PATIDREN-978092 format. One record per residue (C-alpha): residue in one letter; x, y, z; residue number from 1. Coordinates in nm, 3 decimals, always signed. Layout:
N
A | X | Y | Z | NUM
...
***
This chain:
431
M | -0.529 | +2.928 | +3.178 | 1
S | -0.419 | +2.968 | +2.797 | 2
D | -0.075 | +2.956 | +2.951 | 3
F | -0.120 | +2.607 | +3.106 | 4
F | -0.264 | +2.460 | +2.814 | 5
L | +0.058 | +2.591 | +2.605 | 6
I | +0.274 | +2.471 | +2.878 | 7
F | +0.123 | +2.108 | +2.898 | 8
S | +0.126 | +2.096 | +2.530 | 9
V | +0.452 | +2.138 | +2.472 | 10
I | +0.623 | +1.916 | +2.771 | 11
S | +0.364 | +1.671 | +2.653 | 12
I | +0.504 | +1.693 | +2.279 | 13
W | +0.894 | +1.687 | +2.388 | 14
I | +0.830 | +1.382 | +2.617 | 15
A | +0.625 | +1.191 | +2.347 | 16
V | +0.920 | +1.313 | +2.108 | 17
L | +1.203 | +1.115 | +2.353 | 18
E | +1.007 | +0.850 | +2.448 | 19
A | +0.962 | +0.779 | +1.987 | 20
I | +1.371 | +0.849 | +2.014 | 21
V | +1.428 | +0.582 | +2.275 | 22
I | +1.185 | +0.326 | +2.103 | 23
M | +1.344 | +0.374 | +1.783 | 24
A | +1.699 | +0.302 | +1.898 | 25
G | +1.611 | -0.011 | +2.070 | 26
A | +1.451 | -0.082 | +1.706 | 27
I | +1.750 | -0.012 | +1.528 | 28
K | +1.936 | -0.246 | +1.772 | 29
F | +1.675 | -0.516 | +1.738 | 30
I | +1.744 | -0.460 | +1.365 | 31
F | +2.122 | -0.506 | +1.388 | 32
R | +2.147 | -0.795 | +1.601 | 33
Q | +1.889 | -1.019 | +1.413 | 34
N | +2.092 | -0.911 | +1.072 | 35
R | +2.398 | -1.090 | +1.239 | 36
S | +2.227 | -1.401 | +1.343 | 37
P | +1.980 | -1.473 | +1.090 | 38
L | +1.723 | -1.779 | +1.234 | 39
T | +1.661 | -2.100 | +1.007 | 40
I | +1.409 | -2.360 | +1.028 | 41
P | +1.599 | -2.689 | +1.156 | 42
E | +1.468 | -2.984 | +0.937 | 43
N | +1.435 | -3.219 | +1.213 | 44
M | +1.165 | -3.096 | +1.464 | 45
D | +1.121 | -3.389 | +1.639 | 46
N | +1.180 | -3.214 | +1.981 | 47
Y | +0.943 | -2.954 | +1.857 | 48
P | +0.587 | -2.933 | +2.081 | 49
T | +0.274 | -3.051 | +1.998 | 50
V | +0.045 | -2.728 | +1.937 | 51
S | -0.351 | -2.688 | +1.897 | 52
V | -0.421 | -2.429 | +1.628 | 53
L | -0.746 | -2.221 | +1.730 | 54
V | -0.925 | -2.052 | +1.440 | 55
P | -1.229 | -1.867 | +1.572 | 56
A | -1.494 | -1.772 | +1.287 | 57
H | -1.829 | -1.604 | +1.254 | 58
N | -1.986 | -1.549 | +0.933 | 59
E | -1.645 | -1.580 | +0.773 | 60
E | -1.714 | -1.775 | +0.441 | 61
I | -1.544 | -1.527 | +0.232 | 62
V | -1.205 | -1.621 | +0.367 | 63
I | -1.214 | -1.934 | +0.602 | 64
A | -1.123 | -2.194 | +0.327 | 65
S | -0.830 | -1.984 | +0.243 | 66
T | -0.682 | -1.943 | +0.593 | 67
V | -0.773 | -2.316 | +0.694 | 68
E | -0.572 | -2.438 | +0.381 | 69
H | -0.260 | -2.187 | +0.467 | 70
I | -0.242 | -2.346 | +0.832 | 71
L | -0.306 | -2.722 | +0.675 | 72
Q | +0.013 | -2.644 | +0.463 | 73
L | +0.237 | -2.515 | +0.753 | 74
N | +0.593 | -2.632 | +0.766 | 75
Y | +0.523 | -2.852 | +1.075 | 76
P | +0.551 | -3.216 | +1.174 | 77
A | +0.146 | -3.308 | +1.112 | 78
D | +0.131 | -3.558 | +1.361 | 79
K | +0.209 | -3.247 | +1.620 | 80
I | -0.082 | -3.027 | +1.500 | 81
Q | -0.416 | -3.062 | +1.591 | 82
I | -0.692 | -2.797 | +1.392 | 83
I | -0.974 | -2.635 | +1.566 | 84
V | -1.174 | -2.425 | +1.389 | 85
I | -1.472 | -2.285 | +1.533 | 86
A | -1.780 | -2.189 | +1.317 | 87
D | -1.943 | -1.939 | +1.573 | 88
N | -2.308 | -1.905 | +1.538 | 89
C | -2.277 | -1.885 | +1.209 | 90
T | -2.557 | -1.809 | +0.966 | 91
D | -2.374 | -1.812 | +0.640 | 92
R | -2.184 | -2.098 | +0.448 | 93
T | -1.855 | -2.108 | +0.672 | 94
A | -1.904 | -2.455 | +0.825 | 95
H | -2.021 | -2.620 | +0.442 | 96
N | -1.658 | -2.464 | +0.349 | 97
L | -1.497 | -2.581 | +0.605 | 98
K | -1.632 | -2.911 | +0.559 | 99
V | -1.583 | -2.917 | +0.170 | 100
L | -1.222 | -2.843 | +0.257 | 101
K | -1.200 | -3.116 | +0.567 | 102
N | -1.305 | -3.380 | +0.242 | 103
K | -1.071 | -3.309 | +0.013 | 104
E | -0.835 | -3.629 | -0.029 | 105
A | -0.520 | -3.472 | +0.101 | 106
Y | -0.657 | -3.364 | +0.434 | 107
R | -0.856 | -3.619 | +0.513 | 108
D | -0.631 | -3.803 | +0.782 | 109
R | -0.517 | -3.465 | +0.942 | 110
D | -0.662 | -3.372 | +1.323 | 111
F | -0.882 | -3.110 | +1.212 | 112
M | -1.214 | -3.040 | +1.412 | 113
I | -1.491 | -2.813 | +1.313 | 114
L | -1.659 | -2.693 | +1.634 | 115
E | -2.014 | -2.593 | +1.541 | 116
R | -2.063 | -2.319 | +1.797 | 117
T | -2.392 | -2.141 | +1.924 | 118
G | -2.294 | -1.996 | +2.260 | 119
K | -2.245 | -1.671 | +2.380 | 120
G | -1.905 | -1.478 | +2.470 | 121
G | -1.761 | -1.358 | +2.121 | 122
K | -1.408 | -1.447 | +2.016 | 123
S | -1.343 | -1.512 | +2.386 | 124
G | -1.644 | -1.754 | +2.430 | 125
A | -1.512 | -1.953 | +2.102 | 126
L | -1.147 | -1.983 | +2.234 | 127
N | -1.271 | -2.114 | +2.570 | 128
D | -1.493 | -2.359 | +2.439 | 129
A | -1.183 | -2.491 | +2.173 | 130
R | -0.942 | -2.498 | +2.438 | 131
K | -1.154 | -2.735 | +2.660 | 132
L | -1.083 | -3.002 | +2.330 | 133
A | -0.759 | -2.886 | +2.283 | 134
T | -0.455 | -3.182 | +2.354 | 135
G | -0.164 | -2.958 | +2.260 | 136
E | +0.094 | -2.846 | +2.498 | 137
W | +0.090 | -2.512 | +2.317 | 138
L | -0.201 | -2.288 | +2.169 | 139
C | -0.197 | -2.112 | +1.857 | 140
I | -0.463 | -1.858 | +1.773 | 141
Y | -0.517 | -1.737 | +1.417 | 142
D | -0.788 | -1.569 | +1.302 | 143
A | -1.038 | -1.643 | +0.996 | 144
D | -0.867 | -1.382 | +0.776 | 145
A | -0.489 | -1.456 | +0.870 | 146
A | -0.350 | -1.649 | +0.641 | 147
P | +0.040 | -1.738 | +0.793 | 148
E | +0.310 | -1.814 | +0.591 | 149
R | +0.473 | -2.128 | +0.557 | 150
N | +0.739 | -2.135 | +0.836 | 151
A | +0.513 | -1.902 | +1.068 | 152
L | +0.422 | -2.194 | +1.350 | 153
A | +0.776 | -2.335 | +1.343 | 154
F | +0.926 | -1.985 | +1.431 | 155
L | +0.680 | -1.893 | +1.698 | 156
V | +0.769 | -2.234 | +1.870 | 157
Q | +1.144 | -2.204 | +1.801 | 158
K | +1.119 | -1.887 | +1.986 | 159
A | +0.906 | -2.043 | +2.281 | 160
M | +1.190 | -2.331 | +2.280 | 161
E | +1.447 | -2.036 | +2.373 | 162
E | +1.354 | -2.003 | +2.743 | 163
P | +1.091 | -2.245 | +2.777 | 164
E | +0.996 | -2.140 | +3.135 | 165
L | +1.005 | -1.801 | +3.126 | 166
Y | +0.838 | -1.737 | +2.742 | 167
G | +0.467 | -1.791 | +2.824 | 168
A | +0.336 | -1.668 | +2.433 | 169
V | +0.541 | -1.569 | +2.155 | 170
F | +0.376 | -1.373 | +1.884 | 171
G | +0.464 | -1.263 | +1.528 | 172
R | +0.393 | -0.977 | +1.260 | 173
N | +0.084 | -0.963 | +1.067 | 174
K | +0.087 | -0.787 | +0.735 | 175
A | -0.166 | -0.623 | +0.533 | 176
R | -0.242 | -0.858 | +0.244 | 177
N | -0.510 | -0.590 | +0.035 | 178
R | -0.264 | -0.275 | +0.143 | 179
S | -0.265 | -0.150 | -0.191 | 180
Q | -0.630 | -0.146 | -0.253 | 181
N | -0.684 | +0.219 | -0.159 | 182
F | -0.527 | +0.525 | +0.050 | 183
L | -0.706 | +0.335 | +0.357 | 184
T | -0.540 | +0.022 | +0.323 | 185
Q | -0.182 | +0.226 | +0.237 | 186
C | -0.226 | +0.412 | +0.574 | 187
I | -0.316 | +0.107 | +0.746 | 188
N | -0.039 | -0.130 | +0.622 | 189
L | +0.224 | +0.193 | +0.723 | 190
E | +0.055 | +0.146 | +1.063 | 191
L | +0.096 | -0.194 | +1.080 | 192
V | +0.486 | -0.198 | +0.958 | 193
T | +0.558 | +0.125 | +1.208 | 194
V | +0.389 | -0.049 | +1.471 | 195
Q | +0.547 | -0.430 | +1.396 | 196
R | +0.914 | -0.311 | +1.308 | 197
V | +0.985 | -0.011 | +1.545 | 198
H | +0.743 | -0.021 | +1.871 | 199
H | +0.729 | -0.428 | +1.901 | 200
T | +1.089 | -0.456 | +1.851 | 201
G | +1.209 | -0.143 | +2.045 | 202
L | +0.980 | -0.261 | +2.321 | 203
W | +1.133 | -0.612 | +2.319 | 204
E | +1.508 | -0.517 | +2.277 | 205
L | +1.511 | -0.270 | +2.519 | 206
F | +1.291 | -0.393 | +2.813 | 207
K | +1.137 | -0.730 | +2.732 | 208
I | +0.811 | -0.628 | +2.679 | 209
G | +0.547 | -0.779 | +2.417 | 210
T | +0.187 | -0.752 | +2.353 | 211
I | -0.006 | -1.062 | +2.232 | 212
P | -0.194 | -0.896 | +1.889 | 213
G | -0.512 | -1.123 | +1.877 | 214
T | -0.361 | -1.283 | +1.597 | 215
N | -0.082 | -1.545 | +1.495 | 216
F | +0.068 | -1.611 | +1.809 | 217
I | +0.104 | -1.899 | +2.093 | 218
V | +0.060 | -1.955 | +2.410 | 219
K | +0.118 | -2.227 | +2.693 | 220
S | -0.184 | -2.442 | +2.730 | 221
A | -0.118 | -2.484 | +3.100 | 222
L | -0.098 | -2.120 | +3.134 | 223
I | -0.425 | -2.061 | +2.988 | 224
Q | -0.578 | -2.286 | +3.230 | 225
E | -0.411 | -2.161 | +3.533 | 226
I | -0.535 | -1.781 | +3.382 | 227
G | -0.898 | -1.923 | +3.371 | 228
G | -0.938 | -1.880 | +2.988 | 229
W | -0.989 | -1.530 | +2.791 | 230
D | -1.225 | -1.301 | +2.969 | 231
E | -1.551 | -1.278 | +2.780 | 232
E | -1.639 | -0.969 | +2.912 | 233
A | -1.313 | -0.800 | +2.729 | 234
I | -1.344 | -0.612 | +2.409 | 235
T | -1.006 | -0.660 | +2.341 | 236
E | -0.911 | -0.989 | +2.481 | 237
D | -0.605 | -0.980 | +2.330 | 238
T | -0.453 | -0.710 | +2.533 | 239
A | -0.651 | -0.778 | +2.842 | 240
I | -0.456 | -1.172 | +2.863 | 241
S | -0.151 | -1.000 | +2.791 | 242
F | -0.176 | -0.824 | +3.107 | 243
E | -0.281 | -1.152 | +3.298 | 244
I | +0.010 | -1.317 | +3.132 | 245
L | +0.291 | -1.056 | +3.295 | 246
T | +0.103 | -1.038 | +3.595 | 247
R | +0.212 | -1.440 | +3.602 | 248
G | +0.567 | -1.359 | +3.542 | 249
Q | +0.579 | -1.489 | +3.213 | 250
L | +0.734 | -1.256 | +2.923 | 251
I | +0.538 | -1.229 | +2.585 | 252
A | +0.827 | -1.295 | +2.316 | 253
L | +0.857 | -1.175 | +2.006 | 254
A | +0.928 | -1.414 | +1.723 | 255
P | +0.968 | -1.131 | +1.397 | 256
Q | +0.987 | -1.409 | +1.091 | 257
A | +0.656 | -1.541 | +1.198 | 258
E | +0.451 | -1.385 | +0.940 | 259
A | +0.120 | -1.370 | +0.851 | 260
Y | -0.119 | -1.142 | +0.595 | 261
Q | -0.429 | -1.015 | +0.715 | 262
Q | -0.721 | -0.809 | +0.520 | 263
E | -0.760 | -0.459 | +0.665 | 264
P | -1.089 | -0.263 | +0.590 | 265
E | -1.124 | -0.128 | +0.241 | 266
R | -1.402 | +0.130 | +0.349 | 267
L | -1.391 | +0.410 | +0.657 | 268
G | -1.731 | +0.312 | +0.840 | 269
V | -1.584 | -0.024 | +0.870 | 270
Y | -1.215 | +0.066 | +0.966 | 271
M | -1.410 | +0.341 | +1.264 | 272
R | -1.619 | +0.101 | +1.382 | 273
Q | -1.348 | -0.154 | +1.423 | 274
R | -1.077 | +0.096 | +1.552 | 275
E | -1.348 | +0.235 | +1.825 | 276
R | -1.396 | -0.152 | +1.960 | 277
W | -1.015 | -0.151 | +1.995 | 278
S | -1.000 | +0.176 | +2.169 | 279
K | -1.305 | +0.156 | +2.388 | 280
G | -1.129 | -0.217 | +2.464 | 281
N | -0.810 | -0.050 | +2.541 | 282
Y | -0.946 | +0.212 | +2.782 | 283
H | -1.099 | -0.073 | +3.002 | 284
V | -0.785 | -0.250 | +2.998 | 285
I | -0.622 | +0.075 | +3.138 | 286
I | -0.827 | +0.113 | +3.403 | 287
D | -0.872 | -0.265 | +3.494 | 288
N | -0.469 | -0.252 | +3.540 | 289
I | -0.397 | +0.099 | +3.662 | 290
H | -0.377 | -0.055 | +3.959 | 291
H | -0.057 | -0.225 | +3.918 | 292
L | +0.144 | +0.128 | +3.917 | 293
F | +0.036 | +0.158 | +4.297 | 294
N | +0.104 | -0.207 | +4.415 | 295
R | +0.384 | -0.394 | +4.430 | 296
S | +0.360 | -0.548 | +4.067 | 297
S | +0.681 | -0.599 | +3.870 | 298
W | +0.873 | -0.279 | +3.725 | 299
R | +0.794 | -0.453 | +3.344 | 300
I | +0.413 | -0.444 | +3.422 | 301
K | +0.412 | -0.112 | +3.552 | 302
L | +0.586 | +0.032 | +3.232 | 303
H | +0.362 | -0.155 | +3.004 | 304
V | +0.057 | +0.029 | +3.190 | 305
L | +0.189 | +0.370 | +3.157 | 306
Y | +0.281 | +0.299 | +2.777 | 307
Y | -0.060 | +0.254 | +2.717 | 308
A | -0.240 | +0.503 | +2.931 | 309
A | +0.026 | +0.764 | +2.794 | 310
S | -0.055 | +0.677 | +2.418 | 311
Y | -0.410 | +0.703 | +2.545 | 312
F | -0.498 | +0.958 | +2.740 | 313
W | -0.170 | +1.163 | +2.810 | 314
F | -0.032 | +1.203 | +2.482 | 315
M | -0.386 | +1.201 | +2.292 | 316
I | -0.507 | +1.500 | +2.565 | 317
A | -0.184 | +1.685 | +2.488 | 318
I | -0.207 | +1.662 | +2.089 | 319
I | -0.592 | +1.735 | +2.073 | 320
I | -0.478 | +2.082 | +2.306 | 321
S | -0.186 | +2.149 | +2.090 | 322
D | -0.414 | +2.112 | +1.733 | 323
I | -0.683 | +2.340 | +1.923 | 324
I | -0.405 | +2.602 | +1.987 | 325
F | -0.258 | +2.592 | +1.617 | 326
I | -0.577 | +2.606 | +1.461 | 327
T | -0.724 | +2.864 | +1.650 | 328
N | -0.425 | +3.092 | +1.580 | 329
I | -0.480 | +3.012 | +1.205 | 330
V | -0.807 | +3.086 | +1.214 | 331
Y | -0.763 | +3.426 | +1.411 | 332
Q | -0.463 | +3.532 | +1.211 | 333
I | -0.737 | +3.508 | +0.908 | 334
I | -1.009 | +3.706 | +1.068 | 335
A | -0.737 | +3.956 | +1.179 | 336
L | -0.672 | +4.013 | +0.834 | 337
F | -1.051 | +4.150 | +0.815 | 338
V | -1.078 | +4.284 | +1.144 | 339
P | -0.725 | +4.423 | +1.289 | 340
S | -0.893 | +4.456 | +1.636 | 341
I | -0.936 | +4.092 | +1.705 | 342
V | -0.715 | +3.913 | +1.919 | 343
S | -0.629 | +3.549 | +1.959 | 344
P | -0.745 | +3.369 | +2.303 | 345
F | -0.395 | +3.180 | +2.273 | 346
I | -0.106 | +3.468 | +2.253 | 347
F | +0.197 | +3.418 | +2.384 | 348
G | +0.557 | +3.531 | +2.325 | 349
G | +0.810 | +3.479 | +2.032 | 350
D | +1.015 | +3.275 | +2.216 | 351
I | +0.771 | +3.028 | +2.333 | 352
F | +0.603 | +3.031 | +2.005 | 353
V | +0.928 | +2.931 | +1.849 | 354
F | +0.972 | +2.674 | +2.114 | 355
L | +0.630 | +2.527 | +2.048 | 356
M | +0.666 | +2.579 | +1.696 | 357
I | +1.031 | +2.325 | +1.697 | 358
A | +0.794 | +2.113 | +1.901 | 359
W | +0.546 | +2.064 | +1.636 | 360
A | +0.801 | +2.051 | +1.374 | 361
L | +1.008 | +1.743 | +1.519 | 362
M | +0.710 | +1.560 | +1.615 | 363
Y | +0.619 | +1.540 | +1.274 | 364
Y | +0.966 | +1.474 | +1.174 | 365
I | +0.989 | +1.182 | +1.408 | 366
Y | +0.649 | +1.068 | +1.279 | 367
V | +0.768 | +1.033 | +0.929 | 368
L | +1.102 | +0.902 | +1.031 | 369
Q | +0.963 | +0.593 | +1.262 | 370
I | +0.710 | +0.490 | +0.936 | 371
N | +1.044 | +0.513 | +0.695 | 372
L | +1.262 | +0.327 | +0.949 | 373
A | +1.024 | +0.070 | +0.970 | 374
L | +0.974 | +0.064 | +0.576 | 375
A | +1.351 | +0.019 | +0.508 | 376
A | +1.345 | -0.259 | +0.730 | 377
D | +1.043 | -0.457 | +0.539 | 378
I | +1.156 | -0.609 | +0.250 | 379
G | +0.986 | -0.398 | -0.063 | 380
Q | +0.795 | -0.154 | +0.102 | 381
S | +1.062 | +0.136 | +0.127 | 382
N | +0.940 | +0.308 | -0.219 | 383
I | +0.815 | +0.669 | -0.352 | 384
R | +0.472 | +0.608 | -0.284 | 385
N | +0.476 | +0.508 | +0.052 | 386
F | +0.714 | +0.777 | +0.130 | 387
I | +0.456 | +1.004 | +0.000 | 388
V | +0.195 | +0.834 | +0.188 | 389
S | +0.341 | +0.906 | +0.500 | 390
V | +0.449 | +1.246 | +0.469 | 391
V | +0.076 | +1.358 | +0.441 | 392
S | -0.090 | +1.056 | +0.653 | 393
Y | -0.029 | +1.273 | +0.964 | 394
F | -0.239 | +1.509 | +0.860 | 395
T | -0.520 | +1.254 | +0.744 | 396
Y | -0.512 | +0.927 | +0.863 | 397
S | -0.367 | +0.985 | +1.206 | 398
Q | -0.577 | +1.272 | +1.298 | 399
L | -0.837 | +0.995 | +1.264 | 400
F | -0.724 | +0.859 | +1.587 | 401
L | -0.829 | +1.137 | +1.748 | 402
V | -1.150 | +1.124 | +1.651 | 403
I | -1.159 | +0.727 | +1.731 | 404
S | -1.009 | +0.807 | +2.070 | 405
V | -1.274 | +1.072 | +2.177 | 406
R | -1.550 | +0.864 | +2.030 | 407
A | -1.452 | +0.545 | +2.179 | 408
F | -1.431 | +0.734 | +2.551 | 409
Y | -1.711 | +0.878 | +2.522 | 410
S | -1.858 | +0.549 | +2.466 | 411
L | -1.742 | +0.392 | +2.749 | 412
I | -1.850 | +0.674 | +2.992 | 413
M | -2.194 | +0.637 | +2.883 | 414
D | -2.165 | +0.270 | +2.920 | 415
K | -2.068 | +0.305 | +3.271 | 416
L | -2.296 | +0.585 | +3.381 | 417
F | -2.626 | +0.402 | +3.171 | 418
R | -2.485 | +0.056 | +3.291 | 419
R | -2.501 | -0.060 | +2.900 | 420
K | -2.333 | -0.380 | +2.764 | 421
T | -2.079 | -0.341 | +2.482 | 422
K | -2.219 | -0.496 | +2.182 | 423
W | -1.921 | -0.683 | +1.995 | 424
Y | -1.868 | -0.579 | +1.616 | 425
K | -1.730 | -0.807 | +1.332 | 426
T | -1.502 | -0.673 | +1.079 | 427
E | -1.633 | -0.678 | +0.732 | 428
R | -1.470 | -0.912 | +0.492 | 429
F | -1.434 | -0.852 | +0.159 | 430
D | -1.380 | -1.102 | -0.133 | 431
***
């Protein structure tokens, strides 16, 4: 049995390494192509479509005014933007702060609506209620803490206009505004940069695959109407609706210049609860969409399902097993210094051991290489501090993913067995 676990781990690690190399190759190709033909925003945007910007906010008094002010100052024709901010079941001063902002002289003539809502369904329910009031040809979603850069919406729309019949949604990049706060936020920043500048760009360049990130994206109003709105039972409504869009033959395009700044968790407990919800939601989405592997769905949907399933099931299990083998052997070697007769349950020949060590070393090298490739593509982020964090994060921050995934999967199983309804967890904000 130990031989089986060893072979399974080695094969899985090599496949994961190969996947990472392919995606990095796509990202590098994307970066070179983008540098050859940088985009610019035209001065005249008369032909740009109308957009309804929806901002769901549940007890967001700390950040909501700043976020909406960034939206009001977007470089987009004012007569083509409708802004709907949903004060969703708020018990704080979210609605009050919005009213103060709306009454400012500079914004009194803007199409700016505050929807004070008391319904159910969390973020999805809030978006569904707001979309009934939306008049734009496209819907743009920003979380309450996501402050978009001035040209973010224009870049999203510009990408959509490249293939208006094919692109059902367009997403941008999100950056950590508090990335230098502590070691945790520094690691989260590296994760964000790597996912968005390597994984997102690589998958889009090679396969034209994209996934809505939950904030800083636009989607066709008619397409959302066809889908029936956001799934109010989904824990990660962004991933769930991404698959709905793909099943309708539409693509989710990447607009890399469209950037927004968001606040990341600064405490470990807040981070763990947020990521467990995300992982649990993605498990749900994988299970709900696994049937696409066995029907006549497009190859793009099948590949997307495989990508998620491999990340959350196969590779996770392989890494856990390989970590157990690695740690077990170290523990037994230490014990053997005092008790020479003790034998590790994982015994393998010298060649296999070397092969496994090479696989582990290559996996670690690829991990660090991906991060630093991403940092090099993001102005101001390639520095000694981030390099050091990238080197040590594999043994610290990235191992949290294993803990989070196991806990999320266990919680999912318990929900199924005891028919529990998943509770929505709101990420805590900071001043």
